[in-house]
PDB file with SEQRES, HELIX, SHEET and CRYST1 records, atoms N, CA, C and O in Angstrom:
SEQRES   1 A   84  UNK UNK UNK UNK UNK UNK UNK UNK UNK UNK UNK UNK UNK          
SEQRES   2 A   84  UNK UNK UNK UNK UNK UNK UNK UNK UNK UNK UNK UNK UNK          
SEQRES   3 A   84  UNK UNK UNK UNK UNK UNK UNK UNK UNK UNK UNK UNK UNK          
SEQRES   4 A   84  UNK UNK UNK UNK UNK UNK UNK UNK UNK UNK UNK UNK UNK          
SEQRES   5 A   84  UNK UNK UNK UNK UNK UNK UNK UNK UNK UNK UNK UNK UNK          
SEQRES   6 A   84  UNK UNK UNK UNK UNK UNK UNK UNK UNK UNK UNK UNK UNK          
SEQRES   7 A   84  UNK UNK UNK UNK UNK UNK                                      
HELIX    1 AA1 UNK A   31  UNK A   33  5                                   3    
HELIX    2 AA2 UNK A   34  UNK A   47  1                                  14    
HELIX    3 AA3 UNK A   58  UNK A   67  1                                  10    
SHEET    1 AA1 3 UNK A  15  UNK A  17  0                                        
SHEET    2 AA1 3 UNK A  22  UNK A  27 -1                                        
SHEET    3 AA1 3 UNK A  53  UNK A  57  1                                        
CRYST1    1.000    1.000    1.000  90.00  90.00  90.00 P 1           1          
ATOM      1  N   UNK A   1     -23.535 -33.612   5.725  1.00  0.00           N  
ATOM      2  CA  UNK A   1     -23.595 -32.234   5.280  1.00  0.00           C  
ATOM      3  C   UNK A   1     -22.285 -31.548   5.678  1.00  0.00           C  
ATOM      4  O   UNK A   1     -21.889 -31.579   6.843  1.00  0.00           O  
ATOM      5  N   UNK A   2     -21.625 -30.936   4.709  1.00  0.00           N  
ATOM      6  CA  UNK A   2     -20.338 -30.294   4.956  1.00  0.00           C  
ATOM      7  C   UNK A   2     -20.489 -28.931   5.621  1.00  0.00           C  
ATOM      8  O   UNK A   2     -21.523 -28.271   5.514  1.00  0.00           O  
ATOM      9  N   UNK A   3     -19.453 -28.546   6.291  1.00  0.00           N  
ATOM     10  CA  UNK A   3     -19.437 -27.226   6.935  1.00  0.00           C  
ATOM     11  C   UNK A   3     -18.968 -26.185   5.943  1.00  0.00           C  
ATOM     12  O   UNK A   3     -18.057 -26.419   5.149  1.00  0.00           O  
ATOM     13  N   UNK A   4     -19.593 -25.058   6.003  1.00  0.00           N  
ATOM     14  CA  UNK A   4     -19.120 -23.930   5.198  1.00  0.00           C  
ATOM     15  C   UNK A   4     -18.103 -23.160   6.014  1.00  0.00           C  
ATOM     16  O   UNK A   4     -18.346 -22.782   7.160  1.00  0.00           O  
ATOM     17  N   UNK A   5     -16.987 -22.946   5.408  1.00  0.00           N  
ATOM     18  CA  UNK A   5     -15.960 -22.161   6.093  1.00  0.00           C  
ATOM     19  C   UNK A   5     -16.051 -20.713   5.642  1.00  0.00           C  
ATOM     20  O   UNK A   5     -16.263 -20.417   4.466  1.00  0.00           O  
ATOM     21  N   UNK A   6     -15.887 -19.836   6.589  1.00  0.00           N  
ATOM     22  CA  UNK A   6     -15.841 -18.414   6.266  1.00  0.00           C  
ATOM     23  C   UNK A   6     -14.380 -18.018   6.135  1.00  0.00           C  
ATOM     24  O   UNK A   6     -13.554 -18.321   6.995  1.00  0.00           O  
ATOM     25  N   UNK A   7     -14.095 -17.358   5.079  1.00  0.00           N  
ATOM     26  CA  UNK A   7     -12.739 -16.865   4.865  1.00  0.00           C  
ATOM     27  C   UNK A   7     -12.671 -15.434   5.382  1.00  0.00           C  
ATOM     28  O   UNK A   7     -13.580 -14.632   5.165  1.00  0.00           O  
ATOM     29  N   UNK A   8     -11.619 -15.146   6.041  1.00  0.00           N  
ATOM     30  CA  UNK A   8     -11.479 -13.815   6.616  1.00  0.00           C  
ATOM     31  C   UNK A   8     -10.173 -13.188   6.129  1.00  0.00           C  
ATOM     32  O   UNK A   8      -9.086 -13.674   6.444  1.00  0.00           O  
ATOM     33  N   UNK A   9     -10.289 -12.127   5.373  1.00  0.00           N  
ATOM     34  CA  UNK A   9      -9.130 -11.350   4.953  1.00  0.00           C  
ATOM     35  C   UNK A   9      -9.187 -10.021   5.670  1.00  0.00           C  
ATOM     36  O   UNK A   9     -10.241  -9.390   5.752  1.00  0.00           O  
ATOM     37  N   UNK A  10      -8.071  -9.606   6.179  1.00  0.00           N  
ATOM     38  CA  UNK A  10      -8.021  -8.327   6.875  1.00  0.00           C  
ATOM     39  C   UNK A  10      -7.070  -7.401   6.155  1.00  0.00           C  
ATOM     40  O   UNK A  10      -5.982  -7.786   5.726  1.00  0.00           O  
ATOM     41  N   UNK A  11      -7.514  -6.176   6.039  1.00  0.00           N  
ATOM     42  CA  UNK A  11      -6.693  -5.142   5.422  1.00  0.00           C  
ATOM     43  C   UNK A  11      -6.505  -4.036   6.446  1.00  0.00           C  
ATOM     44  O   UNK A  11      -7.472  -3.457   6.940  1.00  0.00           O  
ATOM     45  N   UNK A  12      -5.263  -3.754   6.754  1.00  0.00           N  
ATOM     46  CA  UNK A  12      -4.920  -2.681   7.685  1.00  0.00           C  
ATOM     47  C   UNK A  12      -4.054  -1.673   6.936  1.00  0.00           C  
ATOM     48  O   UNK A  12      -2.827  -1.765   6.966  1.00  0.00           O  
ATOM     49  N   UNK A  13      -4.688  -0.710   6.266  1.00  0.00           N  
ATOM     50  CA  UNK A  13      -3.894   0.276   5.531  1.00  0.00           C  
ATOM     51  C   UNK A  13      -2.950   1.030   6.449  1.00  0.00           C  
ATOM     52  O   UNK A  13      -3.181   1.153   7.652  1.00  0.00           O  
ATOM     53  N   UNK A  14      -1.883   1.529   5.849  1.00  0.00           N  
ATOM     54  CA  UNK A  14      -0.848   2.221   6.621  1.00  0.00           C  
ATOM     55  C   UNK A  14      -1.267   3.608   7.083  1.00  0.00           C  
ATOM     56  O   UNK A  14      -0.877   4.050   8.164  1.00  0.00           O  
ATOM     57  N   UNK A  15      -2.061   4.295   6.270  1.00  0.00           N  
ATOM     58  CA  UNK A  15      -2.452   5.672   6.588  1.00  0.00           C  
ATOM     59  C   UNK A  15      -3.894   5.917   6.200  1.00  0.00           C  
ATOM     60  O   UNK A  15      -4.448   5.248   5.327  1.00  0.00           O  
ATOM     61  N   UNK A  16      -4.486   6.884   6.864  1.00  0.00           N  
ATOM     62  CA  UNK A  16      -5.796   7.393   6.471  1.00  0.00           C  
ATOM     63  C   UNK A  16      -5.691   8.903   6.377  1.00  0.00           C  
ATOM     64  O   UNK A  16      -5.246   9.559   7.319  1.00  0.00           O  
ATOM     65  N   UNK A  17      -6.098   9.452   5.250  1.00  0.00           N  
ATOM     66  CA  UNK A  17      -6.075  10.896   5.035  1.00  0.00           C  
ATOM     67  C   UNK A  17      -7.516  11.404   5.121  1.00  0.00           C  
ATOM     68  O   UNK A  17      -8.259  11.330   4.143  1.00  0.00           O  
ATOM     69  N   UNK A  18      -7.913  11.920   6.291  1.00  0.00           N  
ATOM     70  CA  UNK A  18      -9.318  12.292   6.484  1.00  0.00           C  
ATOM     71  C   UNK A  18      -9.801  13.396   5.547  1.00  0.00           C  
ATOM     72  O   UNK A  18     -10.963  13.389   5.143  1.00  0.00           O  
ATOM     73  N   UNK A  19      -8.933  14.342   5.194  1.00  0.00           N  
ATOM     74  CA  UNK A  19      -9.363  15.424   4.301  1.00  0.00           C  
ATOM     75  C   UNK A  19      -9.748  14.895   2.920  1.00  0.00           C  
ATOM     76  O   UNK A  19     -10.588  15.476   2.234  1.00  0.00           O  
ATOM     77  N   UNK A  20      -9.123  13.787   2.523  1.00  0.00           N  
ATOM     78  CA  UNK A  20      -9.409  13.180   1.223  1.00  0.00           C  
ATOM     79  C   UNK A  20     -10.281  11.934   1.344  1.00  0.00           C  
ATOM     80  O   UNK A  20     -10.669  11.346   0.334  1.00  0.00           O  
ATOM     81  N   UNK A  21     -10.588  11.532   2.571  1.00  0.00           N  
ATOM     82  CA  UNK A  21     -11.318  10.286   2.829  1.00  0.00           C  
ATOM     83  C   UNK A  21     -10.665   9.136   2.068  1.00  0.00           C  
ATOM     84  O   UNK A  21     -11.322   8.413   1.320  1.00  0.00           O  
ATOM     85  N   UNK A  22      -9.358   8.984   2.274  1.00  0.00           N  
ATOM     86  CA  UNK A  22      -8.558   8.046   1.494  1.00  0.00           C  
ATOM     87  C   UNK A  22      -7.637   7.239   2.396  1.00  0.00           C  
ATOM     88  O   UNK A  22      -6.926   7.783   3.240  1.00  0.00           O  
ATOM     89  N   UNK A  23      -7.670   5.926   2.196  1.00  0.00           N  
ATOM     90  CA  UNK A  23      -6.737   5.031   2.873  1.00  0.00           C  
ATOM     91  C   UNK A  23      -5.543   4.809   1.959  1.00  0.00           C  
ATOM     92  O   UNK A  23      -5.704   4.693   0.744  1.00  0.00           O  
ATOM     93  N   UNK A  24      -4.352   4.751   2.532  1.00  0.00           N  
ATOM     94  CA  UNK A  24      -3.119   4.534   1.780  1.00  0.00           C  
ATOM     95  C   UNK A  24      -2.455   3.258   2.273  1.00  0.00           C  
ATOM     96  O   UNK A  24      -2.266   3.070   3.475  1.00  0.00           O  
ATOM     97  N   UNK A  25      -2.109   2.396   1.350  1.00  0.00           N  
ATOM     98  CA  UNK A  25      -1.346   1.182   1.651  1.00  0.00           C  
ATOM     99  C   UNK A  25       0.002   1.307   0.943  1.00  0.00           C  
ATOM    100  O   UNK A  25       0.054   1.418  -0.282  1.00  0.00           O  
ATOM    101  N   UNK A  26       1.091   1.288   1.712  1.00  0.00           N  
ATOM    102  CA  UNK A  26       2.438   1.362   1.141  1.00  0.00           C  
ATOM    103  C   UNK A  26       2.969  -0.044   0.911  1.00  0.00           C  
ATOM    104  O   UNK A  26       2.884  -0.909   1.783  1.00  0.00           O  
ATOM    105  N   UNK A  27       3.512  -0.251  -0.264  1.00  0.00           N  
ATOM    106  CA  UNK A  27       4.139  -1.528  -0.586  1.00  0.00           C  
ATOM    107  C   UNK A  27       5.543  -1.212  -1.057  1.00  0.00           C  
ATOM    108  O   UNK A  27       5.804  -1.095  -2.255  1.00  0.00           O  
ATOM    109  N   UNK A  28       6.454  -1.072  -0.083  1.00  0.00           N  
ATOM    110  CA  UNK A  28       7.815  -0.672  -0.441  1.00  0.00           C  
ATOM    111  C   UNK A  28       8.873  -1.659   0.019  1.00  0.00           C  
ATOM    112  O   UNK A  28       9.971  -1.680  -0.537  1.00  0.00           O  
ATOM    113  N   UNK A  29       8.576  -2.468   1.007  1.00  0.00           N  
ATOM    114  CA  UNK A  29       9.617  -3.313   1.580  1.00  0.00           C  
ATOM    115  C   UNK A  29       9.825  -4.617   0.818  1.00  0.00           C  
ATOM    116  O   UNK A  29      10.896  -4.830   0.250  1.00  0.00           O  
ATOM    117  N   UNK A  30       8.830  -5.483   0.796  1.00  0.00           N  
ATOM    118  CA  UNK A  30       8.981  -6.784   0.149  1.00  0.00           C  
ATOM    119  C   UNK A  30       8.147  -6.830  -1.116  1.00  0.00           C  
ATOM    120  O   UNK A  30       6.917  -6.822  -1.068  1.00  0.00           O  
ATOM    121  N   UNK A  31       8.822  -6.879  -2.232  1.00  0.00           N  
ATOM    122  CA  UNK A  31       8.125  -6.919  -3.510  1.00  0.00           C  
ATOM    123  C   UNK A  31       7.280  -8.184  -3.627  1.00  0.00           C  
ATOM    124  O   UNK A  31       6.283  -8.201  -4.348  1.00  0.00           O  
ATOM    125  N   UNK A  32       7.674  -9.242  -2.922  1.00  0.00           N  
ATOM    126  CA  UNK A  32       6.935 -10.496  -2.993  1.00  0.00           C  
ATOM    127  C   UNK A  32       5.526 -10.379  -2.399  1.00  0.00           C  
ATOM    128  O   UNK A  32       4.668 -11.215  -2.681  1.00  0.00           O  
ATOM    129  N   UNK A  33       5.285  -9.360  -1.590  1.00  0.00           N  
ATOM    130  CA  UNK A  33       3.967  -9.182  -0.984  1.00  0.00           C  
ATOM    131  C   UNK A  33       3.022  -8.354  -1.845  1.00  0.00           C  
ATOM    132  O   UNK A  33       1.845  -8.217  -1.512  1.00  0.00           O  
ATOM    133  N   UNK A  34       3.517  -7.803  -2.941  1.00  0.00           N  
ATOM    134  CA  UNK A  34       2.706  -6.924  -3.778  1.00  0.00           C  
ATOM    135  C   UNK A  34       1.473  -7.651  -4.314  1.00  0.00           C  
ATOM    136  O   UNK A  34       0.375  -7.094  -4.294  1.00  0.00           O  
ATOM    137  N   UNK A  35       1.636  -8.874  -4.788  1.00  0.00           N  
ATOM    138  CA  UNK A  35       0.516  -9.624  -5.346  1.00  0.00           C  
ATOM    139  C   UNK A  35      -0.564  -9.845  -4.291  1.00  0.00           C  
ATOM    140  O   UNK A  35      -1.751  -9.685  -4.573  1.00  0.00           O  
ATOM    141  N   UNK A  36      -0.157 -10.212  -3.084  1.00  0.00           N  
ATOM    142  CA  UNK A  36      -1.118 -10.427  -2.000  1.00  0.00           C  
ATOM    143  C   UNK A  36      -1.857  -9.136  -1.657  1.00  0.00           C  
ATOM    144  O   UNK A  36      -3.073  -9.139  -1.467  1.00  0.00           O  
ATOM    145  N   UNK A  37      -1.114  -8.036  -1.581  1.00  0.00           N  
ATOM    146  CA  UNK A  37      -1.748  -6.763  -1.239  1.00  0.00           C  
ATOM    147  C   UNK A  37      -2.688  -6.311  -2.346  1.00  0.00           C  
ATOM    148  O   UNK A  37      -3.776  -5.803  -2.073  1.00  0.00           O  
ATOM    149  N   UNK A  38      -2.273  -6.493  -3.592  1.00  0.00           N  
ATOM    150  CA  UNK A  38      -3.150  -6.135  -4.706  1.00  0.00           C  
ATOM    151  C   UNK A  38      -4.462  -6.916  -4.641  1.00  0.00           C  
ATOM    152  O   UNK A  38      -5.536  -6.360  -4.873  1.00  0.00           O  
ATOM    153  N   UNK A  39      -4.367  -8.211  -4.323  1.00  0.00           N  
ATOM    154  CA  UNK A  39      -5.557  -9.052  -4.227  1.00  0.00           C  
ATOM    155  C   UNK A  39      -6.458  -8.587  -3.095  1.00  0.00           C  
ATOM    156  O   UNK A  39      -7.672  -8.487  -3.272  1.00  0.00           O  
ATOM    157  N   UNK A  40      -5.885  -8.304  -1.941  1.00  0.00           N  
ATOM    158  CA  UNK A  40      -6.669  -7.837  -0.804  1.00  0.00           C  
ATOM    159  C   UNK A  40      -7.394  -6.531  -1.127  1.00  0.00           C  
ATOM    160  O   UNK A  40      -8.572  -6.369  -0.809  1.00  0.00           O  
ATOM    161  N   UNK A  41      -6.684  -5.612  -1.756  1.00  0.00           N  
ATOM    162  CA  UNK A  41      -7.292  -4.318  -2.088  1.00  0.00           C  
ATOM    163  C   UNK A  41      -8.384  -4.503  -3.139  1.00  0.00           C  
ATOM    164  O   UNK A  41      -9.427  -3.853  -3.069  1.00  0.00           O  
ATOM    165  N   UNK A  42      -8.152  -5.382  -4.110  1.00  0.00           N  
ATOM    166  CA  UNK A  42      -9.171  -5.649  -5.133  1.00  0.00           C  
ATOM    167  C   UNK A  42     -10.441  -6.210  -4.490  1.00  0.00           C  
ATOM    168  O   UNK A  42     -11.546  -5.778  -4.818  1.00  0.00           O  
ATOM    169  N   UNK A  43     -10.284  -7.174  -3.576  1.00  0.00           N  
ATOM    170  CA  UNK A  43     -11.439  -7.750  -2.886  1.00  0.00           C  
ATOM    171  C   UNK A  43     -12.131  -6.713  -2.002  1.00  0.00           C  
ATOM    172  O   UNK A  43     -13.360  -6.684  -1.927  1.00  0.00           O  
ATOM    173  N   UNK A  44     -11.354  -5.866  -1.337  1.00  0.00           N  
ATOM    174  CA  UNK A  44     -11.932  -4.802  -0.530  1.00  0.00           C  
ATOM    175  C   UNK A  44     -12.792  -3.885  -1.391  1.00  0.00           C  
ATOM    176  O   UNK A  44     -13.902  -3.518  -1.006  1.00  0.00           O  
ATOM    177  N   UNK A  45     -12.275  -3.522  -2.550  1.00  0.00           N  
ATOM    178  CA  UNK A  45     -13.025  -2.645  -3.457  1.00  0.00           C  
ATOM    179  C   UNK A  45     -14.304  -3.318  -3.961  1.00  0.00           C  
ATOM    180  O   UNK A  45     -15.329  -2.659  -4.132  1.00  0.00           O  
ATOM    181  N   UNK A  46     -14.241  -4.636  -4.200  1.00  0.00           N  
ATOM    182  CA  UNK A  46     -15.425  -5.364  -4.655  1.00  0.00           C  
ATOM    183  C   UNK A  46     -16.507  -5.389  -3.582  1.00  0.00           C  
ATOM    184  O   UNK A  46     -17.685  -5.197  -3.884  1.00  0.00           O  
ATOM    185  N   UNK A  47     -16.119  -5.624  -2.339  1.00  0.00           N  
ATOM    186  CA  UNK A  47     -17.084  -5.747  -1.262  1.00  0.00           C  
ATOM    187  C   UNK A  47     -17.511  -4.407  -0.658  1.00  0.00           C  
ATOM    188  O   UNK A  47     -18.621  -4.274  -0.142  1.00  0.00           O  
ATOM    189  N   UNK A  48     -16.631  -3.434  -0.727  1.00  0.00           N  
ATOM    190  CA  UNK A  48     -16.905  -2.110  -0.158  1.00  0.00           C  
ATOM    191  C   UNK A  48     -16.511  -1.034  -1.170  1.00  0.00           C  
ATOM    192  O   UNK A  48     -15.489  -0.368  -1.009  1.00  0.00           O  
ATOM    193  N   UNK A  49     -17.320  -0.868  -2.207  1.00  0.00           N  
ATOM    194  CA  UNK A  49     -16.950   0.074  -3.276  1.00  0.00           C  
ATOM    195  C   UNK A  49     -16.879   1.533  -2.830  1.00  0.00           C  
ATOM    196  O   UNK A  49     -16.274   2.357  -3.517  1.00  0.00           O  
ATOM    197  N   UNK A  50     -17.481   1.862  -1.700  1.00  0.00           N  
ATOM    198  CA  UNK A  50     -17.443   3.244  -1.220  1.00  0.00           C  
ATOM    199  C   UNK A  50     -16.170   3.582  -0.455  1.00  0.00           C  
ATOM    200  O   UNK A  50     -15.930   4.747  -0.138  1.00  0.00           O  
ATOM    201  N   UNK A  51     -15.350   2.574  -0.154  1.00  0.00           N  
ATOM    202  CA  UNK A  51     -14.096   2.808   0.555  1.00  0.00           C  
ATOM    203  C   UNK A  51     -13.019   3.201  -0.448  1.00  0.00           C  
ATOM    204  O   UNK A  51     -12.745   2.465  -1.396  1.00  0.00           O  
ATOM    205  N   UNK A  52     -12.420   4.350  -0.237  1.00  0.00           N  
ATOM    206  CA  UNK A  52     -11.346   4.823  -1.113  1.00  0.00           C  
ATOM    207  C   UNK A  52     -10.014   4.335  -0.568  1.00  0.00           C  
ATOM    208  O   UNK A  52      -9.629   4.666   0.554  1.00  0.00           O  
ATOM    209  N   UNK A  53      -9.316   3.545  -1.371  1.00  0.00           N  
ATOM    210  CA  UNK A  53      -8.007   3.040  -0.956  1.00  0.00           C  
ATOM    211  C   UNK A  53      -7.066   3.101  -2.151  1.00  0.00           C  
ATOM    212  O   UNK A  53      -7.459   2.827  -3.285  1.00  0.00           O  
ATOM    213  N   UNK A  54      -5.836   3.459  -1.881  1.00  0.00           N  
ATOM    214  CA  UNK A  54      -4.818   3.596  -2.920  1.00  0.00           C  
ATOM    215  C   UNK A  54      -3.573   2.853  -2.466  1.00  0.00           C  
ATOM    216  O   UNK A  54      -3.128   3.001  -1.328  1.00  0.00           O  
ATOM    217  N   UNK A  55      -3.016   2.052  -3.368  1.00  0.00           N  
ATOM    218  CA  UNK A  55      -1.744   1.392  -3.080  1.00  0.00           C  
ATOM    219  C   UNK A  55      -0.629   2.254  -3.658  1.00  0.00           C  
ATOM    220  O   UNK A  55      -0.666   2.631  -4.830  1.00  0.00           O  
ATOM    221  N   UNK A  56       0.354   2.560  -2.833  1.00  0.00           N  
ATOM    222  CA  UNK A  56       1.542   3.255  -3.304  1.00  0.00           C  
ATOM    223  C   UNK A  56       2.680   2.246  -3.372  1.00  0.00           C  
ATOM    224  O   UNK A  56       3.049   1.636  -2.368  1.00  0.00           O  
ATOM    225  N   UNK A  57       3.219   2.084  -4.548  1.00  0.00           N  
ATOM    226  CA  UNK A  57       4.321   1.154  -4.764  1.00  0.00           C  
ATOM    227  C   UNK A  57       5.642   1.862  -4.495  1.00  0.00           C  
ATOM    228  O   UNK A  57       5.670   3.071  -4.265  1.00  0.00           O  
ATOM    229  N   UNK A  58       6.720   1.118  -4.524  1.00  0.00           N  
ATOM    230  CA  UNK A  58       8.037   1.696  -4.228  1.00  0.00           C  
ATOM    231  C   UNK A  58       8.353   2.865  -5.153  1.00  0.00           C  
ATOM    232  O   UNK A  58       8.893   3.878  -4.709  1.00  0.00           O  
ATOM    233  N   UNK A  59       8.021   2.733  -6.434  1.00  0.00           N  
ATOM    234  CA  UNK A  59       8.312   3.829  -7.377  1.00  0.00           C  
ATOM    235  C   UNK A  59       7.514   5.087  -7.024  1.00  0.00           C  
ATOM    236  O   UNK A  59       8.015   6.203  -7.165  1.00  0.00           O  
ATOM    237  N   UNK A  60       6.261   4.902  -6.562  1.00  0.00           N  
ATOM    238  CA  UNK A  60       5.440   6.047  -6.146  1.00  0.00           C  
ATOM    239  C   UNK A  60       6.051   6.729  -4.934  1.00  0.00           C  
ATOM    240  O   UNK A  60       6.112   7.956  -4.859  1.00  0.00           O  
ATOM    241  N   UNK A  61       6.502   5.915  -3.985  1.00  0.00           N  
ATOM    242  CA  UNK A  61       7.143   6.439  -2.782  1.00  0.00           C  
ATOM    243  C   UNK A  61       8.391   7.247  -3.149  1.00  0.00           C  
ATOM    244  O   UNK A  61       8.588   8.358  -2.657  1.00  0.00           O  
ATOM    245  N   UNK A  62       9.220   6.681  -4.012  1.00  0.00           N  
ATOM    246  CA  UNK A  62      10.442   7.384  -4.427  1.00  0.00           C  
ATOM    247  C   UNK A  62      10.122   8.689  -5.153  1.00  0.00           C  
ATOM    248  O   UNK A  62      10.797   9.698  -4.953  1.00  0.00           O  
ATOM    249  N   UNK A  63       9.095   8.665  -5.991  1.00  0.00           N  
ATOM    250  CA  UNK A  63       8.697   9.882  -6.699  1.00  0.00           C  
ATOM    251  C   UNK A  63       8.229  10.969  -5.730  1.00  0.00           C  
ATOM    252  O   UNK A  63       8.542  12.144  -5.921  1.00  0.00           O  
ATOM    253  N   UNK A  64       7.483  10.584  -4.694  1.00  0.00           N  
ATOM    254  CA  UNK A  64       7.044  11.562  -3.691  1.00  0.00           C  
ATOM    255  C   UNK A  64       8.222  12.126  -2.909  1.00  0.00           C  
ATOM    256  O   UNK A  64       8.284  13.326  -2.643  1.00  0.00           O  
ATOM    257  N   UNK A  65       9.151  11.257  -2.543  1.00  0.00           N  
ATOM    258  CA  UNK A  65      10.351  11.704  -1.831  1.00  0.00           C  
ATOM    259  C   UNK A  65      11.112  12.731  -2.670  1.00  0.00           C  
ATOM    260  O   UNK A  65      11.532  13.772  -2.164  1.00  0.00           O  
ATOM    261  N   UNK A  66      11.281  12.430  -3.948  1.00  0.00           N  
ATOM    262  CA  UNK A  66      11.994  13.336  -4.851  1.00  0.00           C  
ATOM    263  C   UNK A  66      11.206  14.619  -5.066  1.00  0.00           C  
ATOM    264  O   UNK A  66      11.770  15.712  -5.008  1.00  0.00           O  
ATOM    265  N   UNK A  67       9.894  14.494  -5.317  1.00  0.00           N  
ATOM    266  CA  UNK A  67       9.052  15.658  -5.611  1.00  0.00           C  
ATOM    267  C   UNK A  67       9.066  16.686  -4.481  1.00  0.00           C  
ATOM    268  O   UNK A  67       9.099  17.890  -4.732  1.00  0.00           O  
ATOM    269  N   UNK A  68       9.042  16.210  -3.246  1.00  0.00           N  
ATOM    270  CA  UNK A  68       8.980  17.120  -2.110  1.00  0.00           C  
ATOM    271  C   UNK A  68      10.337  17.402  -1.480  1.00  0.00           C  
ATOM    272  O   UNK A  68      10.422  17.948  -0.379  1.00  0.00           O  
ATOM    273  N   UNK A  69      11.401  17.023  -2.191  1.00  0.00           N  
ATOM    274  CA  UNK A  69      12.741  17.380  -1.760  1.00  0.00           C  
ATOM    275  C   UNK A  69      13.206  16.701  -0.488  1.00  0.00           C  
ATOM    276  O   UNK A  69      14.027  17.248   0.248  1.00  0.00           O  
ATOM    277  N   UNK A  70      12.686  15.514  -0.227  1.00  0.00           N  
ATOM    278  CA  UNK A  70      13.062  14.794   0.982  1.00  0.00           C  
ATOM    279  C   UNK A  70      14.196  13.814   0.748  1.00  0.00           C  
ATOM    280  O   UNK A  70      14.645  13.153   1.683  1.00  0.00           O  
ATOM    281  N   UNK A  71      14.659  13.713  -0.474  1.00  0.00           N  
ATOM    282  CA  UNK A  71      15.753  12.813  -0.825  1.00  0.00           C  
ATOM    283  C   UNK A  71      16.056  12.973  -2.301  1.00  0.00           C  
ATOM    284  O   UNK A  71      15.427  13.773  -2.994  1.00  0.00           O  
ATOM    285  N   UNK A  72      17.016  12.214  -2.771  1.00  0.00           N  
ATOM    286  CA  UNK A  72      17.402  12.349  -4.174  1.00  0.00           C  
ATOM    287  C   UNK A  72      16.846  11.241  -5.060  1.00  0.00           C  
ATOM    288  O   UNK A  72      17.212  11.148  -6.232  1.00  0.00           O  
ATOM    289  N   UNK A  73      15.962  10.393  -4.514  1.00  0.00           N  
ATOM    290  CA  UNK A  73      15.370   9.319  -5.301  1.00  0.00           C  
ATOM    291  C   UNK A  73      16.157   8.031  -5.253  1.00  0.00           C  
ATOM    292  O   UNK A  73      15.668   6.989  -5.689  1.00  0.00           O  
ATOM    293  N   UNK A  74      17.395   8.085  -4.719  1.00  0.00           N  
ATOM    294  CA  UNK A  74      18.178   6.861  -4.595  1.00  0.00           C  
ATOM    295  C   UNK A  74      18.167   6.346  -3.166  1.00  0.00           C  
ATOM    296  O   UNK A  74      18.734   5.292  -2.878  1.00  0.00           O  
ATOM    297  N   UNK A  75      17.516   7.093  -2.260  1.00  0.00           N  
ATOM    298  CA  UNK A  75      17.417   6.637  -0.874  1.00  0.00           C  
ATOM    299  C   UNK A  75      16.525   5.411  -0.815  1.00  0.00           C  
ATOM    300  O   UNK A  75      15.520   5.328  -1.522  1.00  0.00           O  
ATOM    301  N   UNK A  76      16.900   4.453   0.036  1.00  0.00           N  
ATOM    302  CA  UNK A  76      16.020   3.310   0.200  1.00  0.00           C  
ATOM    303  C   UNK A  76      14.880   3.707   1.143  1.00  0.00           C  
ATOM    304  O   UNK A  76      14.841   4.838   1.627  1.00  0.00           O  
ATOM    305  N   UNK A  77      13.970   2.797   1.400  1.00  0.00           N  
ATOM    306  CA  UNK A  77      12.789   3.124   2.179  1.00  0.00           C  
ATOM    307  C   UNK A  77      13.096   3.456   3.621  1.00  0.00           C  
ATOM    308  O   UNK A  77      12.238   4.006   4.311  1.00  0.00           O  
ATOM    309  N   UNK A  78      14.285   3.143   4.104  1.00  0.00           N  
ATOM    310  CA  UNK A  78      14.676   3.477   5.472  1.00  0.00           C  
ATOM    311  C   UNK A  78      15.416   4.802   5.556  1.00  0.00           C  
ATOM    312  O   UNK A  78      15.845   5.216   6.633  1.00  0.00           O  
ATOM    313  N   UNK A  79      15.566   5.473   4.401  1.00  0.00           N  
ATOM    314  CA  UNK A  79      16.186   6.785   4.403  1.00  0.00           C  
ATOM    315  C   UNK A  79      17.699   6.762   4.212  1.00  0.00           C  
ATOM    316  O   UNK A  79      18.344   7.804   4.333  1.00  0.00           O  
ATOM    317  N   UNK A  80      18.272   5.616   3.920  1.00  0.00           N  
ATOM    318  CA  UNK A  80      19.713   5.571   3.686  1.00  0.00           C  
ATOM    319  C   UNK A  80      19.984   5.511   2.199  1.00  0.00           C  
ATOM    320  O   UNK A  80      19.207   4.931   1.441  1.00  0.00           O  
ATOM    321  N   UNK A  81      21.056   6.094   1.791  1.00  0.00           N  
ATOM    322  CA  UNK A  81      21.402   6.186   0.382  1.00  0.00           C  
ATOM    323  C   UNK A  81      21.934   4.848  -0.115  1.00  0.00           C  
ATOM    324  O   UNK A  81      22.896   4.309   0.432  1.00  0.00           O  
ATOM    325  N   UNK A  82      21.295   4.316  -1.164  1.00  0.00           N  
ATOM    326  CA  UNK A  82      21.738   3.045  -1.731  1.00  0.00           C  
ATOM    327  C   UNK A  82      23.076   3.168  -2.452  1.00  0.00           C  
ATOM    328  O   UNK A  82      23.827   2.199  -2.562  1.00  0.00           O  
ATOM    329  N   UNK A  83      23.361   4.362  -2.936  1.00  0.00           N  
ATOM    330  CA  UNK A  83      24.580   4.569  -3.709  1.00  0.00           C  
ATOM    331  C   UNK A  83      25.820   4.475  -2.819  1.00  0.00           C  
ATOM    332  O   UNK A  83      26.929   4.329  -3.333  1.00  0.00           O  
ATOM    333  N   UNK A  84      25.660   4.552  -1.535  1.00  0.00           N  
ATOM    334  CA  UNK A  84      26.805   4.418  -0.619  1.00  0.00           C  
ATOM    335  C   UNK A  84      27.032   5.629   0.095  1.00  0.00           C  
ATOM    336  O   UNK A  84      27.953   5.703   0.909  1.00  0.00           O  
TER     337      UNK A  84                                                      
END                                                                             
């Protein structure tokens, strides 16, 4: 008789906004991790549909930075200007 293995995926969102009851996961550094994070969030939503979680991609981050006047949209995620 074979053993059943339990798979364990952990999701540690970057922020929690209590007023909105919303978890935020930022995906701005390594684009190669986007697929993994999308899968984790999809599985989280399937197993816990009452948990509100939103993934913010690099473009979303840049749009927020620009919208609130915190940069010109060309700043990288560390706050330095890519243009030089």
